Predicted model as a PDB file, atoms N, CA, C, CB and O in Angstrom, pLDDT in the B-factor column:
MODEL        1                                                                  
ATOM      1  N   MET A   1       0.844  -1.173   0.000  1.00 59.00           N  
ATOM      2  CA  MET A   1       0.000   0.000   0.000  1.00 59.00           C  
ATOM      3  C   MET A   1       0.894   1.244   0.000  1.00 59.00           C  
ATOM      4  CB  MET A   1      -0.963  -0.006   1.223  1.00 59.00           C  
ATOM      5  O   MET A   1       1.935   1.273   0.657  1.00 59.00           O  
ATOM      6  N   SER A   2       0.492   2.220  -0.712  1.00 67.00           N  
ATOM      7  CA  SER A   2       1.256   3.457  -0.820  1.00 67.00           C  
ATOM      8  C   SER A   2       1.198   4.243   0.483  1.00 67.00           C  
ATOM      9  CB  SER A   2       0.733   4.310  -1.977  1.00 67.00           C  
ATOM     10  O   SER A   2       0.236   4.137   1.243  1.00 67.00           O  
ATOM     11  N   ALA A   3       2.241   5.035   0.733  1.00 64.00           N  
ATOM     12  CA  ALA A   3       2.286   5.847   1.941  1.00 64.00           C  
ATOM     13  C   ALA A   3       1.238   6.956   1.915  1.00 64.00           C  
ATOM     14  CB  ALA A   3       3.671   6.446   2.118  1.00 64.00           C  
ATOM     15  O   ALA A   3       0.918   7.525   2.959  1.00 64.00           O  
ATOM     16  N   LEU A   4       0.708   7.267   0.752  1.00 68.00           N  
ATOM     17  CA  LEU A   4      -0.320   8.301   0.676  1.00 68.00           C  
ATOM     18  C   LEU A   4      -1.667   7.825   1.211  1.00 68.00           C  
ATOM     19  CB  LEU A   4      -0.477   8.766  -0.752  1.00 68.00           C  
ATOM     20  O   LEU A   4      -2.470   8.638   1.669  1.00 68.00           O  
ATOM     21  N   PHE A   5      -1.921   6.533   1.159  1.00 80.00           N  
ATOM     22  CA  PHE A   5      -3.208   6.005   1.555  1.00 80.00           C  
ATOM     23  C   PHE A   5      -3.209   5.412   2.952  1.00 80.00           C  
ATOM     24  CB  PHE A   5      -3.644   4.978   0.580  1.00 80.00           C  
ATOM     25  O   PHE A   5      -4.277   5.143   3.502  1.00 80.00           O  
ATOM     26  N   ASN A   6      -2.046   5.204   3.537  1.00 84.00           N  
ATOM     27  CA  ASN A   6      -1.938   4.654   4.871  1.00 84.00           C  
ATOM     28  C   ASN A   6      -1.406   5.763   5.778  1.00 84.00           C  
ATOM     29  CB  ASN A   6      -1.010   3.386   4.898  1.00 84.00           C  
ATOM     30  O   ASN A   6      -0.281   6.226   5.590  1.00 84.00           O  
ATOM     31  N   PHE A   7      -2.197   6.192   6.753  1.00 84.00           N  
ATOM     32  CA  PHE A   7      -1.838   7.342   7.581  1.00 84.00           C  
ATOM     33  C   PHE A   7      -0.582   7.073   8.402  1.00 84.00           C  
ATOM     34  CB  PHE A   7      -2.993   7.708   8.506  1.00 84.00           C  
ATOM     35  O   PHE A   7       0.240   7.973   8.572  1.00 84.00           O  
ATOM     36  N   HIS A   8      -0.417   5.868   8.909  1.00 85.00           N  
ATOM     37  CA  HIS A   8       0.767   5.517   9.693  1.00 85.00           C  
ATOM     38  C   HIS A   8       2.032   5.636   8.840  1.00 85.00           C  
ATOM     39  CB  HIS A   8       0.636   4.087  10.257  1.00 85.00           C  
ATOM     40  O   HIS A   8       3.038   6.180   9.294  1.00 85.00           O  
ATOM     41  N   SER A   9       1.980   5.138   7.630  1.00 85.00           N  
ATOM     42  CA  SER A   9       3.129   5.238   6.723  1.00 85.00           C  
ATOM     43  C   SER A   9       3.394   6.681   6.310  1.00 85.00           C  
ATOM     44  CB  SER A   9       2.901   4.378   5.479  1.00 85.00           C  
ATOM     45  O   SER A   9       4.547   7.092   6.179  1.00 85.00           O  
ATOM     46  N   PHE A  10       2.333   7.442   6.109  1.00 87.00           N  
ATOM     47  CA  PHE A  10       2.478   8.847   5.752  1.00 87.00           C  
ATOM     48  C   PHE A  10       3.197   9.621   6.856  1.00 87.00           C  
ATOM     49  CB  PHE A  10       1.107   9.469   5.475  1.00 87.00           C  
ATOM     50  O   PHE A  10       4.094  10.413   6.570  1.00 87.00           O  
ATOM     51  N   LEU A  11       2.813   9.399   8.109  1.00 89.00           N  
ATOM     52  CA  LEU A  11       3.494  10.062   9.227  1.00 89.00           C  
ATOM     53  C   LEU A  11       4.955   9.646   9.325  1.00 89.00           C  
ATOM     54  CB  LEU A  11       2.782   9.751  10.539  1.00 89.00           C  
ATOM     55  O   LEU A  11       5.814  10.469   9.640  1.00 89.00           O  
ATOM     56  N   THR A  12       5.239   8.389   9.061  1.00 89.00           N  
ATOM     57  CA  THR A  12       6.623   7.917   9.076  1.00 89.00           C  
ATOM     58  C   THR A  12       7.454   8.616   8.006  1.00 89.00           C  
ATOM     59  CB  THR A  12       6.673   6.400   8.872  1.00 89.00           C  
ATOM     60  O   THR A  12       8.579   9.041   8.271  1.00 89.00           O  
ATOM     61  N   VAL A  13       6.911   8.735   6.813  1.00 90.00           N  
ATOM     62  CA  VAL A  13       7.617   9.400   5.715  1.00 90.00           C  
ATOM     63  C   VAL A  13       7.848  10.876   6.034  1.00 90.00           C  
ATOM     64  CB  VAL A  13       6.824   9.260   4.401  1.00 90.00           C  
ATOM     65  O   VAL A  13       8.935  11.398   5.786  1.00 90.00           O  
ATOM     66  N   VAL A  14       6.846  11.546   6.576  1.00 93.00           N  
ATOM     67  CA  VAL A  14       6.989  12.967   6.921  1.00 93.00           C  
ATOM     68  C   VAL A  14       8.061  13.164   7.983  1.00 93.00           C  
ATOM     69  CB  VAL A  14       5.651  13.542   7.414  1.00 93.00           C  
ATOM     70  O   VAL A  14       8.887  14.069   7.863  1.00 93.00           O  
ATOM     71  N   LEU A  15       8.063  12.334   9.017  1.00 94.00           N  
ATOM     72  CA  LEU A  15       9.081  12.450  10.062  1.00 94.00           C  
ATOM     73  C   LEU A  15      10.480  12.172   9.512  1.00 94.00           C  
ATOM     74  CB  LEU A  15       8.770  11.488  11.211  1.00 94.00           C  
ATOM     75  O   LEU A  15      11.441  12.839   9.894  1.00 94.00           O  
ATOM     76  N   LEU A  16      10.594  11.199   8.626  1.00 94.00           N  
ATOM     77  CA  LEU A  16      11.900  10.911   8.033  1.00 94.00           C  
ATOM     78  C   LEU A  16      12.390  12.047   7.144  1.00 94.00           C  
ATOM     79  CB  LEU A  16      11.835   9.625   7.231  1.00 94.00           C  
ATOM     80  O   LEU A  16      13.580  12.363   7.153  1.00 94.00           O  
ATOM     81  N   VAL A  17      11.498  12.666   6.379  1.00 95.00           N  
ATOM     82  CA  VAL A  17      11.884  13.786   5.519  1.00 95.00           C  
ATOM     83  C   VAL A  17      12.346  14.969   6.364  1.00 95.00           C  
ATOM     84  CB  VAL A  17      10.710  14.204   4.609  1.00 95.00           C  
ATOM     85  O   VAL A  17      13.375  15.579   6.075  1.00 95.00           O  
ATOM     86  N   VAL A  18      11.584  15.292   7.406  1.00 96.00           N  
ATOM     87  CA  VAL A  18      11.947  16.422   8.267  1.00 96.00           C  
ATOM     88  C   VAL A  18      13.283  16.165   8.959  1.00 96.00           C  
ATOM     89  CB  VAL A  18      10.846  16.679   9.315  1.00 96.00           C  
ATOM     90  O   VAL A  18      14.138  17.049   9.010  1.00 96.00           O  
ATOM     91  N   SER A  19      13.461  14.968   9.488  1.00 95.00           N  
ATOM     92  CA  SER A  19      14.711  14.643  10.179  1.00 95.00           C  
ATOM     93  C   SER A  19      15.904  14.648   9.229  1.00 95.00           C  
ATOM     94  CB  SER A  19      14.598  13.284  10.856  1.00 95.00           C  
ATOM     95  O   SER A  19      16.968  15.165   9.569  1.00 95.00           O  
ATOM     96  N   THR A  20      15.731  14.082   8.056  1.00 95.00           N  
ATOM     97  CA  THR A  20      16.824  14.031   7.083  1.00 95.00           C  
ATOM     98  C   THR A  20      17.200  15.419   6.587  1.00 95.00           C  
ATOM     99  CB  THR A  20      16.440  13.149   5.903  1.00 95.00           C  
ATOM    100  O   THR A  20      18.383  15.737   6.473  1.00 95.00           O  
ATOM    101  N   CYS A  21      16.209  16.245   6.292  1.00 95.00           N  
ATOM    102  CA  CYS A  21      16.498  17.604   5.813  1.00 95.00           C  
ATOM    103  C   CYS A  21      17.193  18.434   6.891  1.00 95.00           C  
ATOM    104  CB  CYS A  21      15.202  18.302   5.370  1.00 95.00           C  
ATOM    105  O   CYS A  21      18.097  19.214   6.590  1.00 95.00           O  
ATOM    106  N   THR A  22      16.776  18.267   8.135  1.00 94.00           N  
ATOM    107  CA  THR A  22      17.416  18.994   9.225  1.00 94.00           C  
ATOM    108  C   THR A  22      18.863  18.560   9.378  1.00 94.00           C  
ATOM    109  CB  THR A  22      16.657  18.781  10.536  1.00 94.00           C  
ATOM    110  O   THR A  22      19.747  19.398   9.556  1.00 94.00           O  
ATOM    111  N   PHE A  23      19.113  17.260   9.311  1.00 95.00           N  
ATOM    112  CA  PHE A  23      20.478  16.754   9.417  1.00 95.00           C  
ATOM    113  C   PHE A  23      21.344  17.269   8.278  1.00 95.00           C  
ATOM    114  CB  PHE A  23      20.482  15.228   9.427  1.00 95.00           C  
ATOM    115  O   PHE A  23      22.476  17.700   8.503  1.00 95.00           O  
ATOM    116  N   LEU A  24      20.820  17.228   7.053  1.00 94.00           N  
ATOM    117  CA  LEU A  24      21.599  17.703   5.908  1.00 94.00           C  
ATOM    118  C   LEU A  24      21.892  19.191   6.002  1.00 94.00           C  
ATOM    119  CB  LEU A  24      20.864  17.408   4.613  1.00 94.00           C  
ATOM    120  O   LEU A  24      22.975  19.633   5.620  1.00 94.00           O  
ATOM    121  N   LYS A  25      20.941  19.968   6.506  1.00 93.00           N  
ATOM    122  CA  LYS A  25      21.172  21.404   6.637  1.00 93.00           C  
ATOM    123  C   LYS A  25      22.245  21.701   7.683  1.00 93.00           C  
ATOM    124  CB  LYS A  25      19.872  22.117   7.003  1.00 93.00           C  
ATOM    125  O   LYS A  25      23.015  22.649   7.531  1.00 93.00           O  
ATOM    126  N   MET A  26      22.296  20.898   8.739  1.00 93.00           N  
ATOM    127  CA  MET A  26      23.322  21.097   9.766  1.00 93.00           C  
ATOM    128  C   MET A  26      24.707  20.683   9.257  1.00 93.00           C  
ATOM    129  CB  MET A  26      22.968  20.301  11.032  1.00 93.00           C  
ATOM    130  O   MET A  26      25.703  21.322   9.593  1.00 93.00           O  
ATOM    131  N   GLN A  27      24.776  19.629   8.458  1.00 95.00           N  
ATOM    132  CA  GLN A  27      26.065  19.136   7.975  1.00 95.00           C  
ATOM    133  C   GLN A  27      26.558  19.895   6.746  1.00 95.00           C  
ATOM    134  CB  GLN A  27      25.964  17.660   7.653  1.00 95.00           C  
ATOM    135  O   GLN A  27      27.745  20.206   6.643  1.00 95.00           O  
ATOM    136  N   PHE A  28      25.663  20.190   5.825  1.00 93.00           N  
ATOM    137  CA  PHE A  28      26.005  20.850   4.568  1.00 93.00           C  
ATOM    138  C   PHE A  28      25.046  22.014   4.332  1.00 93.00           C  
ATOM    139  CB  PHE A  28      25.956  19.847   3.380  1.00 93.00           C  
ATOM    140  O   PHE A  28      24.079  21.852   3.587  1.00 93.00           O  
ATOM    141  N   PRO A  29      25.272  23.172   4.933  1.00 90.00           N  
ATOM    142  CA  PRO A  29      24.311  24.276   4.832  1.00 90.00           C  
ATOM    143  C   PRO A  29      24.131  24.825   3.415  1.00 90.00           C  
ATOM    144  CB  PRO A  29      24.743  25.390   5.731  1.00 90.00           C  
ATOM    145  O   PRO A  29      23.091  25.412   3.117  1.00 90.00           O  
ATOM    146  N   SER A  30      25.103  24.651   2.553  1.00 90.00           N  
ATOM    147  CA  SER A  30      24.986  25.213   1.210  1.00 90.00           C  
ATOM    148  C   SER A  30      23.995  24.446   0.335  1.00 90.00           C  
ATOM    149  CB  SER A  30      26.343  25.231   0.542  1.00 90.00           C  
ATOM    150  O   SER A  30      23.526  24.978  -0.671  1.00 90.00           O  
ATOM    151  N   ILE A  31      23.669  23.210   0.700  1.00 88.00           N  
ATOM    152  CA  ILE A  31      22.747  22.411  -0.105  1.00 88.00           C  
ATOM    153  C   ILE A  31      21.338  22.987  -0.059  1.00 88.00           C  
ATOM    154  CB  ILE A  31      22.736  20.961   0.379  1.00 88.00           C  
ATOM    155  O   ILE A  31      20.646  23.017  -1.077  1.00 88.00           O  
ATOM    156  N   LEU A  32      20.907  23.446   1.117  1.00 87.00           N  
ATOM    157  CA  LEU A  32      19.522  23.890   1.297  1.00 87.00           C  
ATOM    158  C   LEU A  32      19.437  25.400   1.483  1.00 87.00           C  
ATOM    159  CB  LEU A  32      18.892  23.185   2.494  1.00 87.00           C  
ATOM    160  O   LEU A  32      18.791  25.874   2.418  1.00 87.00           O  
ATOM    161  N   GLN A  33      20.079  26.152   0.608  1.00 88.00           N  
ATOM    162  CA  GLN A  33      20.010  27.603   0.696  1.00 88.00           C  
ATOM    163  C   GLN A  33      18.839  28.187  -0.077  1.00 88.00           C  
ATOM    164  CB  GLN A  33      21.286  28.203   0.197  1.00 88.00           C  
ATOM    165  O   GLN A  33      18.354  29.267   0.261  1.00 88.00           O  
ATOM    166  N   HIS A  34      18.378  27.493  -1.108  1.00 85.00           N  
ATOM    167  CA  HIS A  34      17.298  28.020  -1.940  1.00 85.00           C  
ATOM    168  C   HIS A  34      15.967  27.885  -1.214  1.00 85.00           C  
ATOM    169  CB  HIS A  34      17.246  27.290  -3.299  1.00 85.00           C  
ATOM    170  O   HIS A  34      15.604  26.802  -0.753  1.00 85.00           O  
ATOM    171  N   LYS A  35      15.242  29.005  -1.116  1.00 87.00           N  
ATOM    172  CA  LYS A  35      13.986  29.008  -0.381  1.00 87.00           C  
ATOM    173  C   LYS A  35      12.771  28.894  -1.294  1.00 87.00           C  
ATOM    174  CB  LYS A  35      13.883  30.260   0.445  1.00 87.00           C  
ATOM    175  O   LYS A  35      11.635  28.898  -0.820  1.00 87.00           O  
ATOM    176  N   THR A  36      13.001  28.794  -2.584  1.00 88.00           N  
ATOM    177  CA  THR A  36      11.896  28.680  -3.534  1.00 88.00           C  
ATOM    178  C   THR A  36      12.125  27.473  -4.427  1.00 88.00           C  
ATOM    179  CB  THR A  36      11.752  29.970  -4.384  1.00 88.00           C  
ATOM    180  O   THR A  36      13.223  26.919  -4.472  1.00 88.00           O  
ATOM    181  N   GLY A  37      11.102  27.079  -5.120  1.00 88.00           N  
ATOM    182  CA  GLY A  37      11.215  25.973  -6.063  1.00 88.00           C  
ATOM    183  C   GLY A  37      11.156  24.623  -5.385  1.00 88.00           C  
ATOM    184  O   GLY A  37      10.659  24.493  -4.266  1.00 88.00           O  
ATOM    185  N   PHE A  38      11.667  23.623  -6.073  1.00 88.00           N  
ATOM    186  CA  PHE A  38      11.621  22.250  -5.577  1.00 88.00           C  
ATOM    187  C   PHE A  38      12.436  22.091  -4.304  1.00 88.00           C  
ATOM    188  CB  PHE A  38      12.126  21.285  -6.640  1.00 88.00           C  
ATOM    189  O   PHE A  38      11.989  21.451  -3.352  1.00 88.00           O  
ATOM    190  N   ARG A  39      13.641  22.677  -4.284  1.00 88.00           N  
ATOM    191  CA  ARG A  39      14.474  22.568  -3.085  1.00 88.00           C  
ATOM    192  C   ARG A  39      13.946  23.413  -1.939  1.00 88.00           C  
ATOM    193  CB  ARG A  39      15.894  22.975  -3.401  1.00 88.00           C  
ATOM    194  O   ARG A  39      14.360  23.226  -0.795  1.00 88.00           O  
ATOM    195  N   GLY A  40      13.043  24.334  -2.224  1.00 92.00           N  
ATOM    196  CA  GLY A  40      12.415  25.121  -1.177  1.00 92.00           C  
ATOM    197  C   GLY A  40      11.569  24.270  -0.249  1.00 92.00           C  
ATOM    198  O   GLY A  40      11.458  24.567   0.940  1.00 92.00           O  
ATOM    199  N   PHE A  41      10.971  23.211  -0.785  1.00 93.00           N  
ATOM    200  CA  PHE A  41      10.216  22.282   0.054  1.00 93.00           C  
ATOM    201  C   PHE A  41      11.115  21.647   1.107  1.00 93.00           C  
ATOM    202  CB  PHE A  41       9.559  21.195  -0.804  1.00 93.00           C  
ATOM    203  O   PHE A  41      10.719  21.517   2.266  1.00 93.00           O  
ATOM    204  N   PHE A  42      12.317  21.253   0.713  1.00 94.00           N  
ATOM    205  CA  PHE A  42      13.244  20.631   1.647  1.00 94.00           C  
ATOM    206  C   PHE A  42      13.805  21.663   2.629  1.00 94.00           C  
ATOM    207  CB  PHE A  42      14.384  19.946   0.886  1.00 94.00           C  
ATOM    208  O   PHE A  42      14.082  21.332   3.782  1.00 94.00           O  
ATOM    209  N   TRP A  43      13.973  22.907   2.180  1.00 94.00           N  
ATOM    210  CA  TRP A  43      14.391  23.979   3.090  1.00 94.00           C  
ATOM    211  C   TRP A  43      13.338  24.184   4.173  1.00 94.00           C  
ATOM    212  CB  TRP A  43      14.630  25.299   2.315  1.00 94.00           C  
ATOM    213  O   TRP A  43      13.674  24.361   5.344  1.00 94.00           O  
ATOM    214  N   LYS A  44      12.057  24.160   3.782  1.00 94.00           N  
ATOM    215  CA  LYS A  44      10.978  24.330   4.751  1.00 94.00           C  
ATOM    216  C   LYS A  44      10.911  23.149   5.713  1.00 94.00           C  
ATOM    217  CB  LYS A  44       9.639  24.496   4.032  1.00 94.00           C  
ATOM    218  O   LYS A  44      10.640  23.337   6.899  1.00 94.00           O  
ATOM    219  N   ALA A  45      11.150  21.955   5.227  1.00 95.00           N  
ATOM    220  CA  ALA A  45      11.163  20.782   6.106  1.00 95.00           C  
ATOM    221  C   ALA A  45      12.305  20.881   7.116  1.00 95.00           C  
ATOM    222  CB  ALA A  45      11.295  19.485   5.277  1.00 95.00           C  
ATOM    223  O   ALA A  45      12.142  20.521   8.282  1.00 95.00           O  
ATOM    224  N   ALA A  46      13.460  21.371   6.665  1.00 94.00           N  
ATOM    225  CA  ALA A  46      14.582  21.557   7.584  1.00 94.00           C  
ATOM    226  C   ALA A  46      14.277  22.638   8.601  1.00 94.00           C  
ATOM    227  CB  ALA A  46      15.853  21.905   6.816  1.00 94.00           C  
ATOM    228  O   ALA A  46      14.681  22.533   9.760  1.00 94.00           O  
ATOM    229  N   ARG A  47      13.580  23.663   8.188  1.00 94.00           N  
ATOM    230  CA  ARG A  47      13.195  24.741   9.097  1.00 94.00           C  
ATOM    231  C   ARG A  47      12.243  24.237  10.170  1.00 94.00           C  
ATOM    232  CB  ARG A  47      12.549  25.889   8.322  1.00 94.00           C  
ATOM    233  O   ARG A  47      12.361  24.610  11.338  1.00 94.00           O  
ATOM    234  N   ILE A  48      11.305  23.393   9.776  1.00 94.00           N  
ATOM    235  CA  ILE A  48      10.388  22.784  10.748  1.00 94.00           C  
ATOM    236  C   ILE A  48      11.179  21.942  11.748  1.00 94.00           C  
ATOM    237  CB  ILE A  48       9.319  21.911  10.030  1.00 94.00           C  
ATOM    238  O   ILE A  48      10.910  21.987  12.948  1.00 94.00           O  
ATOM    239  N   GLY A  49      12.140  21.184  11.261  1.00 94.00           N  
ATOM    240  CA  GLY A  49      12.958  20.358  12.146  1.00 94.00           C  
ATOM    241  C   GLY A  49      13.799  21.173  13.094  1.00 94.00           C  
ATOM    242  O   GLY A  49      14.030  20.756  14.229  1.00 94.00           O  
ATOM    243  N   GLU A  50      14.267  22.338  12.652  1.00 93.00           N  
ATOM    244  CA  GLU A  50      15.070  23.196  13.523  1.00 93.00           C  
ATOM    245  C   GLU A  50      14.215  23.829  14.619  1.00 93.00           C  
ATOM    246  CB  GLU A  50      15.762  24.289  12.701  1.00 93.00           C  
ATOM    247  O   GLU A  50      14.599  23.831  15.789  1.00 93.00           O  
ATOM    248  N   ARG A  51      13.076  24.354  14.243  1.00 95.00           N  
ATOM    249  CA  ARG A  51      12.263  25.111  15.192  1.00 95.00           C  
ATOM    250  C   ARG A  51      11.422  24.229  16.101  1.00 95.00           C  
ATOM    251  CB  ARG A  51      11.367  26.052  14.452  1.00 95.00           C  
ATOM    252  O   ARG A  51      11.173  24.593  17.251  1.00 95.00           O  
ATOM    253  N   LEU A  52      10.985  23.090  15.616  1.00 94.00           N  
ATOM    254  CA  LEU A  52      10.147  22.200  16.407  1.00 94.00           C  
ATOM    255  C   LEU A  52      10.880  20.920  16.789  1.00 94.00           C  
ATOM    256  CB  LEU A  52       8.882  21.864  15.645  1.00 94.00           C  
ATOM    257  O   LEU A  52      10.272  19.851  16.852  1.00 94.00           O  
ATOM    258  N   SER A  53      12.188  21.021  17.043  1.00 92.00           N  
ATOM    259  CA  SER A  53      12.986  19.824  17.280  1.00 92.00           C  
ATOM    260  C   SER A  53      12.514  18.980  18.462  1.00 92.00           C  
ATOM    261  CB  SER A  53      14.403  20.215  17.497  1.00 92.00           C  
ATOM    262  O   SER A  53      12.554  17.755  18.350  1.00 92.00           O  
ATOM    263  N   PRO A  54      12.069  19.546  19.591  1.00 95.00           N  
ATOM    264  CA  PRO A  54      11.571  18.651  20.652  1.00 95.00           C  
ATOM    265  C   PRO A  54      10.326  17.876  20.224  1.00 95.00           C  
ATOM    266  CB  PRO A  54      11.258  19.457  21.911  1.00 95.00           C  
ATOM    267  O   PRO A  54      10.170  16.710  20.585  1.00 95.00           O  
ATOM    268  N   TRP A  55       9.446  18.511  19.461  1.00 95.00           N  
ATOM    269  CA  TRP A  55       8.243  17.838  18.996  1.00 95.00           C  
ATOM    270  C   TRP A  55       8.565  16.791  17.934  1.00 95.00           C  
ATOM    271  CB  TRP A  55       7.253  18.853  18.445  1.00 95.00           C  
ATOM    272  O   TRP A  55       7.961  15.719  17.909  1.00 95.00           O  
ATOM    273  N   VAL A  56       9.504  17.100  17.072  1.00 94.00           N  
ATOM    274  CA  VAL A  56       9.908  16.133  16.045  1.00 94.00           C  
ATOM    275  C   VAL A  56      10.575  14.938  16.701  1.00 94.00           C  
ATOM    276  CB  VAL A  56      10.863  16.784  15.013  1.00 94.00           C  
ATOM    277  O   VAL A  56      10.337  13.799  16.299  1.00 94.00           O  
ATOM    278  N   ALA A  57      11.411  15.183  17.710  1.00 93.00           N  
ATOM    279  CA  ALA A  57      12.059  14.085  18.428  1.00 93.00           C  
ATOM    280  C   ALA A  57      11.028  13.214  19.143  1.00 93.00           C  
ATOM    281  CB  ALA A  57      13.076  14.634  19.437  1.00 93.00           C  
ATOM    282  O   ALA A  57      11.131  11.988  19.129  1.00 93.00           O  
ATOM    283  N   ALA A  58      10.040  13.845  19.764  1.00 95.00           N  
ATOM    284  CA  ALA A  58       8.989  13.078  20.427  1.00 95.00           C  
ATOM    285  C   ALA A  58       8.181  12.270  19.407  1.00 95.00           C  
ATOM    286  CB  ALA A  58       8.061  14.017  21.221  1.00 95.00           C  
ATOM    287  O   ALA A  58       7.798  11.131  19.673  1.00 95.00           O  
ATOM    288  N   GLY A  59       7.930  12.859  18.257  1.00 94.00           N  
ATOM    289  CA  GLY A  59       7.221  12.136  17.203  1.00 94.00           C  
ATOM    290  C   GLY A  59       8.015  10.952  16.691  1.00 94.00           C  
ATOM    291  O   GLY A  59       7.455   9.881  16.457  1.00 94.00           O  
ATOM    292  N   CYS A  60       9.317  11.134  16.513  1.00 93.00           N  
ATOM    293  CA  CYS A  60      10.171  10.025  16.057  1.00 93.00           C  
ATOM    294  C   CYS A  60      10.211   8.912  17.100  1.00 93.00           C  
ATOM    295  CB  CYS A  60      11.605  10.526  15.761  1.00 93.00           C  
ATOM    296  O   CYS A  60      10.159   7.732  16.755  1.00 93.00           O  
ATOM    297  N   PHE A  61      10.303   9.285  18.369  1.00 95.00           N  
ATOM    298  CA  PHE A  61      10.317   8.281  19.433  1.00 95.00           C  
ATOM    299  C   PHE A  61       9.000   7.519  19.476  1.00 95.00           C  
ATOM    300  CB  PHE A  61      10.589   8.939  20.790  1.00 95.00           C  
ATOM    301  O   PHE A  61       8.987   6.291  19.565  1.00 95.00           O  
ATOM    302  N   THR A  62       7.898   8.249  19.414  1.00 94.00           N  
ATOM    303  CA  THR A  62       6.585   7.615  19.434  1.00 94.00           C  
ATOM    304  C   THR A  62       6.388   6.716  18.216  1.00 94.00           C  
ATOM    305  CB  THR A  62       5.486   8.675  19.488  1.00 94.00           C  
ATOM    306  O   THR A  62       5.843   5.618  18.333  1.00 94.00           O  
ATOM    307  N   MET A  63       6.828   7.177  17.061  1.00 93.00           N  
ATOM    308  CA  MET A  63       6.682   6.375  15.847  1.00 93.00           C  
ATOM    309  C   MET A  63       7.549   5.119  15.938  1.00 93.00           C  
ATOM    310  CB  MET A  63       7.061   7.205  14.595  1.00 93.00           C  
ATOM    311  O   MET A  63       7.126   4.045  15.512  1.00 93.00           O  
ATOM    312  N   GLY A  64       8.746   5.243  16.484  1.00 91.00           N  
ATOM    313  CA  GLY A  64       9.609   4.071  16.654  1.00 91.00           C  
ATOM    314  C   GLY A  64       9.003   3.041  17.590  1.00 91.00           C  
ATOM    315  O   GLY A  64       9.039   1.842  17.309  1.00 91.00           O  
ATOM    316  N   VAL A  65       8.447   3.505  18.702  1.00 94.00           N  
ATOM    317  CA  VAL A  65       7.800   2.588  19.639  1.00 94.00           C  
ATOM    318  C   VAL A  65       6.592   1.922  18.996  1.00 94.00           C  
ATOM    319  CB  VAL A  65       7.379   3.329  20.913  1.00 94.00           C  
ATOM    320  O   VAL A  65       6.374   0.724  19.176  1.00 94.00           O  
ATOM    321  N   SER A  66       5.807   2.690  18.248  1.00 91.00           N  
ATOM    322  CA  SER A  66       4.616   2.095  17.619  1.00 91.00           C  
ATOM    323  C   SER A  66       4.995   1.094  16.530  1.00 91.00           C  
ATOM    324  CB  SER A  66       3.725   3.193  17.025  1.00 91.00           C  
ATOM    325  O   SER A  66       4.289   0.106  16.330  1.00 91.00           O  
ATOM    326  N   ILE A  67       6.092   1.337  15.828  1.00 88.00           N  
ATOM    327  CA  ILE A  67       6.529   0.388  14.793  1.00 88.00           C  
ATOM    328  C   ILE A  67       7.043  -0.899  15.435  1.00 88.00           C  
ATOM    329  CB  ILE A  67       7.631   1.018  13.900  1.00 88.00           C  
ATOM    330  O   ILE A  67       6.796  -1.993  14.928  1.00 88.00           O  
ATOM    331  N   ILE A  68       7.759  -0.763  16.554  1.00 93.00           N  
ATOM    332  CA  ILE A  68       8.325  -1.956  17.196  1.00 93.00           C  
ATOM    333  C   ILE A  68       7.231  -2.816  17.843  1.00 93.00           C  
ATOM    334  CB  ILE A  68       9.366  -1.547  18.254  1.00 93.00           C  
ATOM    335  O   ILE A  68       7.245  -4.040  17.713  1.00 93.00           O  
ATOM    336  N   PHE A  69       6.298  -2.182  18.531  1.00 92.00           N  
ATOM    337  CA  PHE A  69       5.334  -2.940  19.311  1.00 92.00           C  
ATOM    338  C   PHE A  69       3.979  -3.163  18.648  1.00 92.00           C  
ATOM    339  CB  PHE A  69       5.125  -2.260  20.586  1.00 92.00           C  
ATOM    340  O   PHE A  69       3.223  -4.029  19.089  1.00 92.00           O  
ATOM    341  N   PHE A  70       3.659  -2.423  17.622  1.00 83.00           N  
ATOM    342  CA  PHE A  70       2.330  -2.567  17.011  1.00 83.00           C  
ATOM    343  C   PHE A  70       2.474  -2.941  15.589  1.00 83.00           C  
ATOM    344  CB  PHE A  70       1.511  -1.295  17.132  1.00 83.00           C  
ATOM    345  O   PHE A  70       1.474  -3.112  14.892  1.00 83.00           O  
TER     346      PHE A  70                                                      
ENDMDL                                                                          
END                                                                             
């Protein structure tokens, strides 16, 4: 089943995108400098990860626990 039709998979994909973009922006800041266009989406995801990092971390932890036990 596609991640678009399964809400659990969709949340997993969103958390992975936000976490990955944030990590890439911290390691290689020049990659995500463009704020418009296709790469602008990834810049915004990295921005969400930077500003809401405690919530993103809690979401990743909760998603990990739900994947392991459910």
